[in-house]
C-alpha positions as CSV (number, residue, x, y, z in Angstrom):
1,M,-24.0,36.4,-45.7
2,S,-22.3,33.0,-45.9
3,G,-21.6,31.4,-49.2
4,V,-22.7,27.9,-48.0
5,A,-25.7,26.3,-49.5
6,R,-28.4,24.9,-47.3
7,D,-27.9,21.3,-48.3
8,Q,-24.1,21.5,-48.6
9,D,-21.6,19.8,-46.2
10,V,-19.7,22.4,-44.2
11,D,-16.6,22.6,-42.1
12,I,-15.6,25.1,-39.4
13,D,-13.1,27.7,-40.5
14,L,-10.8,28.1,-37.5
15,G,-8.9,30.9,-39.2
16,Q,-12.1,32.9,-39.6
17,L,-12.9,32.4,-35.9
18,V,-9.4,33.6,-34.9
19,R,-9.7,36.6,-37.3
20,A,-13.1,37.5,-35.8
21,V,-11.7,37.5,-32.3
22,W,-8.7,39.5,-33.3
23,A,-10.8,42.1,-35.1
24,R,-12.7,42.7,-31.9
25,R,-9.7,42.7,-29.7
26,L,-10.3,46.2,-28.4
27,R,-13.8,45.4,-27.4
28,I,-12.7,42.3,-25.6
29,L,-9.9,44.2,-23.9
30,A,-12.4,46.8,-22.7
31,I,-14.9,44.1,-21.4
32,T,-12.0,42.4,-19.7
33,L,-10.8,45.5,-17.9
34,L,-14.4,46.2,-16.9
35,G,-14.8,42.7,-15.4
36,A,-11.5,43.1,-13.6
37,G,-12.6,46.5,-12.2
38,V,-15.9,45.1,-11.0
39,A,-14.1,42.2,-9.4
40,F,-11.6,44.6,-7.7
41,A,-14.5,46.8,-6.4
42,G,-16.4,43.8,-5.2
43,A,-13.3,42.4,-3.4
44,K,-12.8,45.7,-1.7
45,I,-16.4,46.0,-0.6
46,M,-16.4,42.5,0.9
47,S,-15.8,42.3,4.7
48,P,-12.4,40.7,5.3
49,Q,-12.4,37.3,6.9
50,Y,-9.6,36.1,9.2
51,R,-8.7,32.5,9.9
52,S,-6.5,31.0,12.7
53,E,-5.7,27.4,13.7
54,T,-5.0,25.4,16.8
55,R,-3.5,21.9,16.6
56,I,-3.9,19.1,19.2
57,L,-1.8,15.9,19.4
58,I,-3.7,12.9,20.6
59,E,-1.5,10.6,22.7
60,P,-1.8,8.6,26.0
61,R,-0.4,10.6,28.9
62,A,0.6,9.2,32.4
63,P,0.0,11.0,35.7
64,A,2.6,13.4,37.0
65,F,3.4,11.1,40.0
66,A,3.5,7.9,38.0
67,S,6.5,5.7,38.6
68,T,9.0,4.7,36.0
69,Q,7.4,1.4,35.5
70,Q,4.0,2.9,35.0
71,A,5.4,5.4,32.6
72,N,7.0,2.7,30.6
73,D,3.8,0.7,30.5
74,A,1.9,3.7,29.3
75,S,4.4,4.5,26.6
76,A,4.5,0.8,25.5
77,G,0.7,0.7,25.2
78,P,-1.0,0.6,21.8
79,L,-1.4,4.0,20.1
80,M,-4.8,5.3,19.1
81,D,-5.9,4.1,15.7
82,E,-7.7,6.0,13.0
83,L,-11.2,5.3,14.4
84,N,-10.2,6.8,17.8
85,I,-8.8,9.9,16.1
86,A,-12.0,10.3,14.1
87,S,-14.1,9.9,17.3
88,Q,-12.1,12.7,18.9
89,V,-12.8,14.9,15.8
90,Q,-16.5,14.3,16.3
91,L,-16.2,15.0,20.0
92,L,-14.7,18.4,19.2
93,Q,-17.7,19.2,17.1
94,S,-20.3,18.0,19.7
95,A,-23.1,20.4,20.6
96,D,-22.2,20.4,24.4
97,L,-18.6,21.4,23.7
98,L,-19.7,24.2,21.3
99,K,-22.3,25.5,23.8
100,K,-19.7,25.7,26.5
101,V,-17.3,27.7,24.3
102,I,-20.2,30.0,23.2
103,N,-21.2,30.6,26.8
104,D,-17.6,31.1,28.0
105,L,-16.9,33.7,25.2
106,K,-20.4,35.1,25.2
107,L,-20.7,34.8,21.5
108,Y,-24.5,35.2,21.6
109,N,-24.0,38.9,22.1
110,L,-22.0,39.4,18.9
111,P,-24.0,40.3,15.7
112,E,-21.6,38.2,13.6
113,F,-23.2,35.0,15.1
114,D,-26.8,36.1,14.7
115,D,-27.2,37.7,11.2
116,A,-30.9,36.7,11.1
117,A,-31.7,39.1,13.9
118,S,-30.7,42.2,11.8
119,G,-31.8,40.6,8.5
120,S,-31.7,42.1,5.0
121,A,-34.1,43.4,2.4
122,M,-33.4,40.5,0.0
123,S,-33.8,38.0,2.8
124,S,-37.1,39.6,3.9
125,I,-38.4,39.4,0.3
126,L,-37.5,35.7,-0.1
127,V,-39.2,35.0,3.3
128,K,-42.4,36.8,2.2
129,L,-42.4,34.9,-1.1
130,H,-42.1,31.6,0.8
131,L,-38.9,30.9,-1.0
132,K,-36.8,30.9,2.2
133,K,-37.6,29.8,5.7
134,N,-37.8,32.6,8.2
135,P,-34.5,32.2,10.3
136,L,-36.2,33.9,13.3
137,E,-38.4,30.9,13.7
138,N,-35.4,29.0,15.1
139,P,-34.4,29.6,18.7
140,P,-31.5,32.1,19.2
141,E,-29.2,29.4,20.6
142,E,-29.6,27.3,17.5
143,R,-28.9,30.3,15.2
144,V,-25.7,31.0,17.1
145,I,-24.6,27.3,16.9
146,D,-25.4,27.2,13.2
147,A,-23.3,30.3,12.5
148,F,-20.6,28.9,14.7
149,V,-20.5,25.6,12.8
150,E,-20.4,27.4,9.4
151,R,-17.2,29.1,10.5
152,L,-15.6,26.1,12.2
153,Q,-13.5,23.4,10.6
154,V,-12.2,20.4,12.6
155,Y,-10.1,17.8,10.7
156,Q,-7.4,15.2,11.2
157,V,-4.0,16.0,9.7
158,P,-3.3,13.2,7.1
159,G,-0.8,10.6,8.2
160,S,-0.6,11.8,11.9
161,R,-2.5,11.8,15.2
162,V,-2.9,15.6,15.1
163,I,-6.3,17.3,15.0
164,G,-6.6,20.8,13.5
165,I,-9.2,23.3,14.7
166,T,-9.7,26.2,12.3
167,F,-12.1,29.1,12.8
168,T,-12.9,32.0,10.4
169,S,-14.2,35.3,11.7
170,K,-14.4,39.0,10.9
171,D,-12.5,39.8,14.1
172,P,-8.9,38.5,14.1
173,K,-8.8,38.3,17.9
174,L,-11.9,36.2,17.9
175,A,-10.5,34.0,15.1
176,A,-7.6,33.1,17.4
177,A,-9.5,33.0,20.7
178,I,-12.1,30.5,19.7
179,P,-9.8,27.6,18.6
180,N,-7.7,28.1,21.8
181,A,-10.9,28.1,23.9
182,M,-12.1,24.9,22.1
183,A,-8.8,23.2,22.8
184,N,-8.9,24.2,26.5
185,V,-12.5,23.0,26.9
186,Y,-11.7,19.8,25.1
187,L,-8.7,19.1,27.4
188,S,-10.6,19.9,30.5
189,T,-13.5,17.7,29.4
190,Q,-11.1,14.8,28.8
191,S,-9.4,15.3,32.1
192,G,-12.8,15.6,33.8
193,A,-13.9,12.4,32.2
194,K,-10.9,10.6,33.7
195,L,-11.7,12.2,37.2
196,D,-15.3,11.0,36.9
197,S,-14.1,7.5,36.0
198,N,-11.8,7.4,39.1
199,S,-14.5,8.8,41.4
200,E,-17.0,6.2,40.1
201,A,-14.4,3.5,40.5
202,T,-13.7,4.6,44.1
203,R,-17.4,4.7,45.0
204,W,-18.0,1.3,43.5
205,L,-14.9,-0.3,45.1
206,E,-15.6,0.8,48.7
207,P,-18.7,-1.5,49.4
208,E,-17.2,-4.3,47.3
209,I,-14.0,-4.2,49.4
210,E,-16.0,-4.3,52.6
211,G,-18.0,-7.2,51.5
212,L,-14.9,-9.1,50.3
213,R,-13.3,-8.6,53.7
214,Q,-16.2,-10.3,55.4
215,K,-16.2,-13.1,52.9
216,V,-12.4,-13.7,53.4
217,S,-12.8,-13.8,57.2
218,E,-15.6,-16.2,56.9
219,A,-13.7,-18.5,54.5
220,E,-10.6,-18.5,56.7
221,R,-12.7,-19.3,59.8
222,K,-14.2,-22.3,58.0
223,V,-10.8,-23.6,57.1
224,A,-9.6,-23.4,60.7
225,E,-12.7,-25.1,62.0
226,Y,-12.4,-27.9,59.5
227,R,-8.7,-28.5,60.3
228,T,-9.5,-28.7,64.0
229,S,-12.5,-31.0,63.6
230,H,-10.7,-33.4,61.3
231,G,-7.3,-33.3,63.0
232,L,-5.5,-31.8,60.0
233,L,-3.2,-29.7,62.1
234,Q,-0.2,-28.3,60.1
235,T,3.3,-28.9,61.4
236,N,5.5,-26.8,59.1
237,G,3.1,-24.8,57.2
238,T,2.0,-27.2,54.5
239,T,2.3,-30.8,55.9
240,T,-0.4,-32.2,58.3
241,F,0.4,-34.0,61.6
242,P,-0.4,-37.6,60.4
243,A,1.8,-37.1,57.3
244,Q,4.6,-35.7,59.4
245,Q,4.2,-38.6,61.9
246,L,4.3,-41.2,59.2
247,N,7.5,-39.6,57.8
248,D,9.1,-39.8,61.3
249,I,8.2,-43.4,61.8
250,S,9.5,-44.4,58.4
251,A,12.8,-42.7,59.1
252,E,13.1,-44.4,62.5
253,L,12.2,-47.8,61.1
254,T,14.9,-47.5,58.5
255,R,17.4,-46.6,61.2
256,V,16.4,-49.6,63.4
257,R,16.6,-52.0,60.6
258,G,20.1,-50.7,59.8
259,D,21.1,-51.2,63.5
260,K,19.8,-54.8,63.4
261,A,21.7,-55.7,60.3
262,N,24.8,-54.2,61.8
263,A,24.5,-56.2,65.0
264,E,23.9,-59.4,63.2
265,A,27.0,-58.8,61.1
266,R,29.1,-58.2,64.2
267,A,27.8,-61.3,65.9
268,Q,28.5,-63.4,62.9
269,A,32.1,-62.1,62.7
270,V,32.6,-63.1,66.4
271,R,31.2,-66.6,65.9
272,N,33.4,-67.1,62.9
273,A,36.5,-66.1,64.9
274,L,35.5,-68.5,67.8
275,S,34.7,-71.5,65.6
276,S,37.9,-71.2,63.5
277,G,40.2,-70.5,66.4
278,E,41.6,-67.4,64.8
279,A,42.7,-64.5,66.8
280,S,39.7,-62.4,67.8
281,D,41.6,-59.4,69.0
282,T,41.3,-57.8,65.6
283,L,37.5,-57.5,65.8
284,P,36.4,-54.0,66.8
285,D,33.9,-55.2,69.5
286,I,36.6,-57.4,71.2
287,M,39.3,-54.8,71.0
288,S,37.0,-52.2,72.6
289,S,36.5,-54.4,75.7
290,Q,38.5,-53.3,78.8
291,A,38.5,-56.8,80.3
292,I,39.9,-58.4,77.1
293,Q,42.6,-55.7,77.0
294,R,43.7,-56.6,80.6
295,L,43.6,-60.3,80.0
296,K,45.6,-59.8,76.8
297,G,48.2,-57.8,78.8
298,T,48.5,-60.6,81.4
299,E,48.8,-63.2,78.7
300,S,51.6,-61.3,77.1
301,G,53.5,-61.0,80.4
302,L,53.2,-64.8,81.2
303,Q,54.3,-65.6,77.7
304,S,57.4,-63.5,78.1
305,Q,58.3,-65.1,81.4
306,I,58.0,-68.6,80.0
307,S,60.2,-67.7,77.2
308,D,62.9,-66.3,79.5
309,L,62.8,-69.3,81.9
310,Q,63.0,-71.9,79.1
311,T,66.6,-70.8,78.5
312,S,67.7,-71.7,82.0
313,L,65.2,-74.3,83.3
314,L,64.0,-77.6,82.0
315,N,60.5,-78.0,80.8
316,N,59.4,-80.1,83.8
317,H,60.5,-77.4,86.2
318,P,57.8,-76.5,88.6
319,R,58.2,-72.8,87.9
320,L,57.6,-73.4,84.2
321,K,54.6,-75.7,84.9
322,S,53.1,-73.0,87.2
323,L,53.5,-70.3,84.5
324,R,52.0,-72.5,81.8
325,A,49.0,-73.3,84.0
326,Q,48.5,-69.5,84.6
327,L,48.7,-68.9,80.8
328,S,46.1,-71.5,80.1
329,D,43.8,-70.0,82.7
330,I,44.2,-66.5,81.1
331,R,43.3,-67.8,77.7
332,S,40.2,-69.5,79.1
333,Q,39.1,-66.2,80.6
334,I,39.7,-64.5,77.2
335,R,37.4,-67.0,75.6
336,Q,34.7,-66.5,78.2
337,E,34.8,-62.7,77.7
338,T,34.5,-63.2,74.0
339,Q,31.4,-65.3,74.5
340,K,30.0,-62.6,76.7
341,I,30.6,-60.0,74.0
342,L,28.9,-62.3,71.4
343,A,25.9,-62.7,73.6
344,S,25.8,-58.9,74.1
345,I,25.8,-58.3,70.3
346,E,23.1,-61.0,69.8
347,N,21.0,-59.2,72.4
348,E,21.4,-55.9,70.5
349,S,20.2,-57.6,67.3
350,K,17.1,-59.0,69.2
351,V,16.3,-55.6,70.6
352,A,16.6,-54.0,67.1
353,D,14.3,-56.7,65.7
354,L,11.7,-56.1,68.4
355,R,12.0,-52.3,67.8
356,A,11.5,-52.8,64.1
357,S,8.4,-54.9,64.7
358,E,6.9,-52.2,66.9
359,L,7.7,-49.4,64.4
360,E,6.0,-51.4,61.6
361,R,2.9,-51.8,63.7
362,Q,2.9,-48.1,64.4
363,S,3.4,-47.3,60.7
364,D,0.4,-49.4,59.7
365,T,-1.7,-47.5,62.2
366,V,-0.4,-44.1,61.1
367,Q,-0.9,-45.0,57.4
368,A,-4.6,-45.7,58.1
369,N,-4.9,-42.4,59.9
370,S,-3.1,-40.6,57.0
371,A,-5.5,-42.2,54.5
372,R,-8.4,-40.9,56.4
373,A,-6.7,-37.5,56.6
374,G,-6.2,-37.4,52.8
375,E,-9.9,-37.9,52.3
376,D,-10.5,-35.1,54.8
377,E,-8.0,-32.9,52.9
378,V,-10.3,-32.9,49.8
379,G,-12.8,-30.8,51.6
380,L,-10.0,-28.7,53.2
381,N,-8.5,-27.9,49.8
382,A,-11.8,-26.7,48.5
383,L,-12.2,-24.4,51.5
384,E,-8.7,-23.1,51.1
385,R,-9.2,-22.5,47.3
386,E,-12.3,-20.5,48.0
387,A,-10.5,-18.5,50.8
388,N,-7.5,-17.8,48.5
389,A,-9.7,-16.7,45.6
390,Q,-11.5,-14.3,47.9
391,R,-8.2,-13.0,49.3
392,Q,-6.7,-12.4,45.8
393,L,-9.8,-10.6,44.7
394,L,-9.7,-8.5,47.8
395,E,-6.0,-7.6,47.2
396,T,-6.7,-6.7,43.6
397,Y,-9.6,-4.4,44.6
398,L,-7.4,-2.8,47.3
399,V,-4.7,-2.0,44.7
400,R,-7.2,-0.5,42.3
401,Y,-8.9,1.4,45.1
402,R,-5.6,3.0,46.2
403,E,-4.7,3.9,42.6
404,A,-8.2,5.4,41.9
405,A,-8.1,7.3,45.2
406,S,-4.6,8.7,44.5
407,R,-5.9,10.1,41.1
408,A,-8.7,12.2,42.6
409,D,-6.9,15.4,41.9
410,S,-7.1,17.1,38.5
411,N,-3.3,17.2,38.0
412,S,-3.2,13.5,38.6
413,S,-5.4,12.7,35.5
414,P,-4.2,14.6,32.5
415,A,-6.1,14.3,29.2
416,D,-4.8,12.0,26.5
417,A,-4.0,15.0,24.4
418,R,-1.9,18.1,24.4
419,I,-1.8,21.3,22.4
420,V,1.1,21.4,20.0
421,S,0.3,24.7,18.3
422,R,-1.9,27.5,19.6
423,A,-3.8,29.9,17.4
424,V,-2.3,33.4,17.0
425,E,-4.0,36.5,15.9
426,P,-3.8,36.7,12.1
427,V,-2.5,39.8,10.4
428,D,-3.6,39.2,6.8
429,P,-7.2,38.4,5.9
430,Y,-8.0,34.9,4.6
431,F,-10.7,36.2,2.3
432,P,-11.0,38.0,0.0
433,K,-7.7,37.7,-1.9
434,V,-7.9,40.8,-4.1
435,V,-5.2,39.8,-6.7
436,P,-6.3,36.2,-7.4
437,I,-9.9,37.3,-7.6
438,V,-9.1,40.1,-10.1
439,V,-6.9,37.8,-12.2
440,V,-9.5,35.0,-12.3
441,A,-12.3,37.4,-13.1
442,A,-10.2,39.0,-15.9
443,V,-9.3,35.6,-17.5
444,A,-12.9,34.4,-17.2
445,T,-14.2,37.6,-18.8
446,L,-11.6,37.3,-21.6
447,I,-12.5,33.7,-22.3
448,M,-16.3,34.3,-22.2
449,S,-16.0,37.3,-24.5
450,A,-14.0,35.2,-27.1
451,I,-16.5,32.4,-26.8
452,V,-19.4,34.7,-27.4
453,I,-17.8,36.2,-30.5
454,M,-16.9,32.7,-31.9
455,L,-20.5,31.6,-31.3
456,A,-21.8,34.7,-33.1
457,E,-19.5,33.9,-36.1
458,L,-20.7,30.3,-36.2
459,F,-24.4,31.1,-36.0
460,S,-24.0,33.8,-38.6
461,G,-22.4,31.3,-41.0
462,R,-19.3,33.4,-41.6
463,A,-17.0,30.8,-40.0
464,L,-18.4,27.9,-42.1
465,R,-17.0,26.7,-45.4
466,P,-18.1,23.9,-47.8
467,T,-16.1,20.7,-47.7
468,D,-16.7,19.7,-51.3
469,A,-15.8,23.1,-52.9
470,S,-14.5,23.1,-56.4
471,P,-11.1,24.5,-57.3
472,E,-12.7,27.6,-58.7
473,T,-14.6,28.2,-55.4
474,I,-11.5,27.7,-53.3
475,E,-9.5,30.0,-55.6
476,A,-12.2,32.6,-55.4
477,E,-12.3,32.4,-51.6
478,A,-8.5,32.6,-51.5
479,V,-8.7,35.8,-53.6
480,V,-11.2,37.4,-51.1
481,E,-8.9,36.5,-48.3
482,E,-5.9,38.0,-50.1
483,K,-4.0,34.8,-50.3
484,H,-1.7,33.8,-53.2
485,V,-2.6,30.4,-54.8
486,P,-0.1,28.8,-57.1
487,Q,-1.2,27.0,-60.3
488,A,-2.2,23.4,-60.5
489,A,0.4,20.8,-60.5
490,P,0.1,19.6,-64.1
491,I,0.4,23.2,-65.3
492,A,3.2,24.0,-63.0
493,A,5.0,20.8,-63.9
494,A,4.3,21.0,-67.6
495,G,7.7,22.3,-68.5
496,K,9.7,20.2,-66.0
497,P,11.4,16.9,-66.9
498,V,9.9,13.9,-65.2
499,Q,12.3,12.7,-62.5
500,P,12.9,8.9,-62.2
501,S,11.4,6.9,-59.3
502,M,13.5,6.1,-56.2
503,L,13.2,2.4,-57.3
504,A,15.2,3.1,-60.5
505,V,18.3,4.4,-58.6
506,V,19.8,1.0,-58.0
507,A,20.0,-1.4,-61.0
508,D,19.2,-5.0,-60.5
509,E,20.4,-7.4,-63.0
510,E,17.8,-10.1,-62.0
511,D,14.9,-7.8,-63.0
512,T,14.7,-9.0,-66.6
513,I,11.4,-10.6,-67.4
514,E,11.9,-13.7,-69.4
515,D,8.3,-14.8,-70.0
516,V,6.2,-12.1,-71.7
517,K,2.5,-12.7,-72.1
518,A,0.3,-11.1,-74.7
519,A,-1.5,-8.0,-73.4
520,E,-5.2,-8.0,-73.4
521,D,-7.0,-5.6,-75.6
522,V,-8.4,-2.5,-73.9
523,P,-12.1,-2.1,-74.5
524,E,-12.8,1.0,-76.5
525,D,-15.7,2.1,-74.2
526,E,-13.3,2.1,-71.2
527,A,-10.8,4.3,-73.0
528,E,-13.5,6.6,-74.2
529,D,-15.4,6.9,-70.9
530,D,-13.6,9.5,-68.7
531,N,-15.9,9.0,-65.6
532,E,-15.0,5.3,-65.3
533,F,-11.3,6.2,-64.8
534,S,-11.8,9.2,-62.5
535,V,-10.3,9.4,-59.0
536,A,-13.7,8.8,-57.4
537,S,-14.2,5.7,-59.6
538,V,-10.9,4.3,-58.6
539,A,-11.6,5.0,-54.9
540,D,-14.9,3.1,-55.2
541,Y,-13.1,0.3,-56.9
542,L,-10.5,0.0,-54.2
543,T,-13.1,0.2,-51.5
544,G,-15.0,-2.7,-53.1
545,S,-12.0,-4.8,-53.7
546,R,-10.7,-4.3,-50.2
547,A,-7.1,-4.5,-51.5
548,P,-4.5,-4.1,-48.7
549,L,-1.8,-2.7,-51.0
550,A,-2.0,-0.4,-54.1
551,I,1.1,0.7,-56.1
552,A,0.6,3.9,-58.0
553,I,2.7,4.6,-61.2
554,S,2.9,8.2,-62.5
555,P,4.7,8.1,-65.9
556,T,4.0,11.8,-66.5
557,G,5.5,13.0,-63.2
558,E,4.1,15.3,-60.6
559,N,0.5,15.7,-62.0
560,G,0.1,11.9,-61.6
561,S,1.4,12.1,-58.1
562,A,-1.1,14.8,-57.3
563,A,-3.9,12.6,-58.5
564,T,-2.6,9.8,-56.2
565,V,-2.6,12.3,-53.3
566,S,-6.2,13.2,-54.1
567,L,-7.1,9.5,-54.2
568,T,-5.6,9.0,-50.7
569,R,-7.4,11.9,-49.2
570,M,-10.7,10.9,-50.8
571,L,-10.4,7.4,-49.2
572,A,-9.5,9.0,-45.8
573,D,-12.5,11.3,-46.0
574,A,-14.7,8.2,-46.7
575,G,-13.6,6.9,-43.3
576,H,-10.9,4.4,-44.4
577,R,-7.5,4.1,-42.6
578,V,-5.1,4.8,-45.4
579,I,-1.4,5.7,-45.6
580,L,0.7,6.9,-48.6
581,I,4.4,6.1,-49.0
582,D,6.4,8.6,-51.1
583,M,8.8,6.6,-53.3
584,T,9.0,9.2,-56.0
585,G,12.2,10.8,-57.0
586,S,10.8,14.4,-56.8
587,G,9.1,14.0,-53.4
588,Y,6.1,15.9,-54.7
589,P,3.5,13.9,-52.5
590,T,5.6,14.9,-49.4
591,E,5.4,18.5,-50.5
592,L,1.6,18.3,-50.8
593,M,0.8,16.4,-47.6
594,A,3.5,16.9,-45.0
595,E,3.5,19.8,-42.5
596,D,7.3,19.7,-42.4
597,P,9.0,18.8,-45.7
598,A,12.1,17.9,-43.8
599,A,10.4,15.3,-41.7
600,P,12.0,11.8,-41.4
601,G,10.8,9.4,-44.0
602,V,11.4,6.1,-45.9
603,T,15.0,6.8,-46.8
604,D,15.8,7.6,-43.2
605,L,14.2,4.4,-42.1
606,L,16.1,2.2,-44.6
607,C,19.4,3.9,-43.6
608,G,18.7,3.2,-40.0
609,E,18.7,6.9,-39.0
610,A,15.0,7.0,-37.9
611,A,12.7,4.7,-36.0
612,F,9.6,3.2,-37.7
613,G,7.2,5.2,-35.6
614,D,9.0,8.4,-36.2
615,T,8.5,8.2,-40.0
616,I,4.6,8.1,-39.9
617,H,3.1,11.6,-40.1
618,G,-0.4,13.0,-40.5
619,D,-1.7,14.7,-43.7
620,R,-2.2,18.4,-43.1
621,L,-5.6,18.5,-44.9
622,S,-7.2,15.1,-44.1
623,D,-7.1,12.1,-41.7
624,A,-4.7,10.2,-44.0
625,H,-1.2,9.3,-42.9
626,L,2.1,9.8,-44.8
627,I,5.6,8.3,-44.9
628,P,7.5,11.1,-46.7
629,Q,10.6,10.7,-48.9
630,G,13.1,11.5,-46.1
631,Q,16.4,13.4,-46.0
632,S,18.9,10.5,-46.3
633,D,20.9,9.5,-49.3
634,V,18.6,7.7,-51.8
635,R,21.3,5.4,-53.2
636,R,22.3,4.3,-49.7
637,A,18.7,3.7,-48.8
638,M,17.8,1.7,-51.9
639,R,20.5,-0.8,-51.0
640,G,18.0,-2.1,-48.4
641,V,15.0,-1.9,-50.7
642,D,14.3,-5.6,-50.1
643,R,13.2,-4.7,-46.6
644,L,10.4,-2.7,-47.9
645,S,8.3,-5.8,-48.3
646,L,8.4,-6.3,-44.5
647,L,7.5,-2.7,-44.0
648,L,4.5,-3.0,-46.4
649,D,3.3,-6.2,-44.6
650,A,3.4,-4.4,-41.2
651,L,1.5,-1.4,-42.5
652,A,-1.1,-3.6,-44.3
653,A,-1.9,-5.2,-40.9
654,A,-2.5,-1.7,-39.3
655,Y,-4.3,0.1,-42.2
656,D,-7.2,-0.6,-44.5
657,L,-5.1,0.4,-47.5
658,V,-1.4,1.1,-48.1
659,V,-0.8,3.3,-51.2
660,V,2.8,3.4,-52.6
661,E,3.4,6.3,-55.0
662,C,6.4,5.2,-57.1
663,G,6.4,8.1,-59.6
664,S,7.8,7.1,-63.0
665,A,8.7,3.5,-62.1
666,D,8.9,0.4,-64.3
667,V,8.0,-3.2,-63.7
668,A,11.4,-4.1,-62.5
669,G,11.3,-1.4,-59.8
670,V,7.8,-2.4,-58.7
671,S,8.8,-6.1,-58.4
672,R,11.3,-5.1,-55.6
673,L,8.5,-3.9,-53.4
674,T,6.5,-7.0,-52.9
675,R,7.0,-10.7,-53.4
676,S,3.3,-11.3,-54.4
677,R,1.7,-10.3,-57.6
678,D,-1.8,-10.0,-55.9
679,V,-1.7,-6.2,-55.6
680,E,-3.5,-3.3,-57.2
681,I,-1.4,-1.5,-59.9
682,I,-2.8,2.0,-60.5
683,L,-1.6,3.8,-63.6
684,S,-2.1,7.5,-62.8
685,L,-2.4,9.3,-66.1
686,P,-4.2,12.7,-65.8
687,E,-4.2,12.9,-69.6
688,V,-4.8,9.5,-71.1
689,E,-2.3,8.6,-73.8
690,E,-3.4,5.3,-75.3
691,T,0.2,4.3,-76.5
692,I,1.7,4.8,-73.0
693,F,-1.3,3.1,-71.3
694,V,-1.3,0.0,-73.5
695,A,2.5,-0.4,-73.3
696,L,2.5,-0.1,-69.5
697,M,-0.5,-2.5,-69.1
698,T,1.2,-5.0,-71.4
699,E,4.4,-4.9,-69.4
700,F,2.7,-5.3,-66.0
701,Q,0.4,-8.1,-67.2
702,A,3.4,-9.9,-68.8
703,A,5.1,-9.7,-65.4
704,G,2.2,-11.4,-63.7
705,Y,0.2,-8.3,-62.4
706,E,-3.3,-9.0,-63.5
707,R,-5.0,-6.2,-61.5
708,V,-4.0,-3.1,-63.4
709,V,-6.3,0.0,-63.1
710,L,-6.2,3.3,-65.1
711,M,-6.8,6.5,-63.1
712,S,-7.3,9.7,-65.2
713,G,-7.6,12.3,-62.5
714,G,-6.7,15.8,-63.8
715,E,-9.5,17.4,-61.8
716,G,-8.4,15.5,-58.7
717,A,-4.8,16.7,-59.1
718,E,-5.9,20.3,-59.5
719,Q,-8.1,19.9,-56.4
720,A,-5.3,18.5,-54.4
721,L,-3.0,21.3,-55.4
722,G,-5.7,23.9,-54.6
723,R,-6.0,22.5,-51.0
724,A,-2.2,22.4,-50.6
725,A,-2.1,26.1,-51.5
């Protein structure tokens, strides 16, 4: 029987659940061994399944006789993308390919691929109850294909162009033979598809090539007839006859005009020599004349004789007169010959002029013919373009036809894939794995047995405990469970001296209060009414006031600190985010709340030996948080007590309420914690002593703290100590 009332709030006792499981450990062990034995027997009864795998690499492959250029072009081509690889995976699972493999290996004769033919008692019962379709209604071929597909797995290896073909069978030889057979059928199918493409291309190209040959012949015949009919005969391959003739006439006309200009220049030079009386024997045309050369020789001889005779004869000597007459006659003949040469040059100029005129007339005629030929060439060019287009198409078809015809053999058209790993006959079965099955079954049986026992404890109520139990109830339960519970804090601490607060370690000369106000009188009904100053009442007051910071003063020592711990836990149980900072000298709140009394705390933070986040810990009995006293030197830590105000501001922004337990502190010590007087001051006095209470309230109100609350929580302290125990 559970000791929990029907309308009482309960909590799950995890310790009771663990004890219940441990008490039945032998039964759980027996059930676990039984489950492992059943799993072992089942694994041994199961028929072993073997699995083997073949891998195919998808890549473009060139024919065996391909040239280096073709091989380079094939290797430089784009690789297959993911969609192409996925398409090849689907092709490997196509019904036609599977049927071919089944027929080649005669799998339809194996009972493994037609279990429905033999059937089973359970299957027959399900069929008769119309809970399962009769497998015999399907054709035998479909049943074999369905069984084949169930054992087959085709997948793409991630991050590669490799396709894996895996097959599972009871026969290890068959498990290796089927993936290899599928790979061979796939490669032959791909190669056959290439051969079919080449054959179809050859059959289609043959009539097309024959038709193109006739079209090319007809187009070239039309070009030749057009040239003949329009006189567009070619001279050097590309130039027509009129154009070539015009070019020749233009070249000859240029030459004749040059000869004419040359003749006129020579004639003018001869005229200038005759008119000026200068020696004309320097001119090329005169010097080249044989007659002029003979006359010049005769003149030179006569001149020599006259010079010789003048030395011995007088000027009027008949011999000299005769020689002078002969010299004058020779010079007259030279002048006449020069006139003849001039007339000859002038005749050459006239002939060149007549030749140029004739060539110009012929050029005009040829230009007219060339213009007509240009108009005719428009139609010729159209015919030639058509003939060239037909010829290029014919050449392209011939190249493709020769290439397709050369790949009519199976070795010339390899599939765009190759086997990189063939399946081998497996030695060890793929399923069942005896050891993993037994281990998993044992662990599952162990967990399920423990869960069943825990659920039984929860439903029976033995693993439930009340959350609002009184100290007497907790103590009674602890006695039943044979646990030792220490006495309450006030009793235990009754004979101990009250230790001073951490705030009193360092003296501050500026803490003297100059202006002291008169303390207000405490109403008698408040002092006499114990319920109004209980821990619950103070918790309700703090919830209503929504104060971000509360400073608890415990003049009587550890029993007051225990009441503050009870207040913090009560606020946390009510759903508030609350944290308690232990600033006492004894560290009693840390002892009550911390899982580890040596955890880093406020002194370690002020000394710089711990981070801010490392000093916040959870309460072991509630959802409240705690910053413990710490392990560092208190005097060294209190030198940085002024930084506590920044710490409190940060915590106030993160929590609904920050409670600072200062122990036996005075007004001067509390003033160091916060710059503002708008805080809640809680005087934790488990046993109200009017003299102490009035004196403390007077001091705090005189220092400017108007919100001073009395908390008389003896029961709360005892409850907190009872939970800690």
